[in-house]
C-alpha positions as CSV (number, residue, x, y, z in Angstrom):
1,X,0.1,-0.2,0.1
2,X,1.3,3.3,-1.0
3,X,1.7,6.4,1.5
4,X,1.0,9.5,-0.6
5,X,2.8,12.8,0.0
6,X,-0.3,15.2,0.0
7,X,1.9,18.3,0.7
8,X,0.5,19.6,-3.2
9,X,-2.9,18.6,-2.6
10,X,-5.5,21.1,-2.9
11,X,-8.5,18.8,-3.3
12,X,-9.8,15.4,-2.3
13,X,-12.2,13.5,-3.9
14,X,-14.5,10.7,-2.3
15,X,-15.8,8.4,-4.8
16,X,-18.7,6.3,-3.6
17,X,-18.0,2.7,-4.1
18,X,-20.8,1.2,-2.0
19,X,-23.2,-1.6,-2.9
20,X,-25.8,0.6,-4.8
21,X,-23.1,3.1,-6.2
22,X,-21.0,0.0,-7.8
23,X,-24.1,-1.5,-9.3
24,X,-24.9,1.6,-11.1
25,X,-21.1,1.8,-12.0
26,X,-18.9,3.2,-9.4
27,X,-15.8,1.3,-10.5
28,X,-16.0,2.5,-13.8
29,X,-16.6,6.1,-12.5
30,X,-13.6,6.0,-10.2
31,X,-11.6,4.9,-12.9
32,X,-12.5,7.3,-15.3
33,X,-12.0,10.0,-12.8
34,X,-8.6,8.9,-11.9
35,X,-7.8,8.6,-15.9
36,X,-8.7,11.9,-16.5
37,X,-6.4,13.3,-13.3
38,X,-3.6,11.7,-14.6
39,X,-4.0,12.4,-18.5
40,X,-4.2,16.2,-17.5
41,X,-1.0,15.9,-15.3
42,X,-3.1,16.7,-12.2
43,X,-2.1,13.9,-9.6
44,X,0.1,16.4,-7.4
45,X,-3.0,18.6,-6.6
46,X,-6.3,16.3,-7.0
47,X,-6.2,13.3,-4.8
48,X,-9.0,10.4,-5.1
49,X,-10.3,8.4,-2.4
50,X,-12.6,5.0,-3.3
51,X,-15.2,5.1,-0.3
52,X,-17.7,2.7,1.0
53,X,-21.3,3.8,1.2
54,X,-22.0,7.6,1.9
55,X,-25.4,7.2,2.8
56,X,-26.8,8.9,-0.4
57,X,-27.7,5.5,-2.4
58,X,-30.9,7.5,-4.4
59,X,-27.8,9.5,-5.8
60,X,-25.6,7.0,-7.1
61,X,-23.0,7.2,-8.2
62,X,-22.1,9.9,-5.6
63,X,-19.1,11.9,-5.9
64,X,-17.6,14.2,-3.2
65,X,-15.4,16.9,-3.7
66,X,-13.3,18.8,-1.0
67,X,-12.7,21.3,0.3
68,X,-15.4,23.2,-1.2
69,X,-17.8,20.8,-0.1
70,X,-19.8,19.7,-3.0
71,X,-21.7,16.7,-3.1
72,X,-22.6,15.1,-7.1
73,X,-25.3,12.6,-7.8
74,X,-25.6,10.4,-10.7
75,X,-22.1,10.7,-12.0
76,X,-21.4,8.4,-14.6
77,X,-17.9,7.5,-16.1
78,X,-18.8,9.9,-19.4
79,X,-18.8,12.6,-16.3
80,X,-15.0,12.4,-15.6
81,X,-14.1,15.2,-18.1
82,X,-16.7,18.1,-16.9
83,X,-16.2,16.8,-13.5
84,X,-12.4,17.0,-13.8
85,X,-12.7,20.6,-15.4
86,X,-15.1,21.8,-12.7
87,X,-12.3,21.2,-10.0
88,X,-9.9,23.6,-12.1
89,X,-12.3,26.1,-12.8
90,X,-14.3,26.1,-9.7
91,X,-17.6,25.8,-12.1
92,X,-20.3,23.7,-11.2
93,X,-22.7,21.3,-13.5
94,X,-25.7,22.7,-10.9
95,X,-27.7,19.6,-12.0
96,X,-25.3,17.1,-11.0
97,X,-25.0,18.9,-7.3
98,X,-27.0,17.2,-4.8
99,X,-25.8,19.5,-2.0
100,X,-23.4,22.5,-1.2
101,X,-21.7,23.4,1.8
102,X,-22.6,26.6,3.0
103,X,-20.2,27.4,5.7
104,X,-22.7,26.1,8.6
105,X,-24.2,23.0,6.8
106,X,-25.0,21.1,4.0
107,X,-27.8,22.5,1.7
108,X,-29.8,20.2,-0.7
109,X,-30.4,21.6,-4.1
110,X,-34.0,21.7,-6.2
111,X,-34.6,18.2,-7.4
112,X,-32.5,16.1,-4.9
113,X,-34.5,13.6,-2.7
114,X,-34.2,14.6,0.8
115,X,-33.7,11.1,2.4
116,X,-34.4,10.2,5.8
117,X,-34.1,11.9,8.8
118,X,-31.3,11.5,11.5
119,X,-32.6,11.1,15.3
120,X,-32.5,14.4,16.1
121,X,-31.8,13.8,20.1
122,X,-28.6,12.1,18.9
123,X,-27.4,14.9,16.5
124,X,-27.9,17.8,19.2
125,X,-25.9,15.9,22.0
126,X,-22.9,15.1,19.5
127,X,-23.1,18.6,18.1
128,X,-22.4,19.7,21.8
129,X,-19.1,17.9,21.8
130,X,-17.9,19.9,19.0
């Protein structure tokens, strides 16, 4: 296993490879995004991580970009080029964004399924520790 030097990394891309996303082509999405990054010589500044479920199965395939905190939905392997473009330019395909961080929390975009509420009592208890 490699231990990457991340000192030049500017963005971290999390690519869901949970079971729902996997069935919808997540491995192909992962490989296409990584290939696009490599072909553009962006490996030092864009780091990818394959994850397990991110809890947004309705939005499969899910790709998350940090530090800006954008969650992308319904990403396919054909989307790799525009996705990498958004990371470079800061522009976004709003039709593919499911959630965006506003400095306080993640706001759901129009047309994105809200999802199941988490237990509010637990959330309040945990948030007091931060």
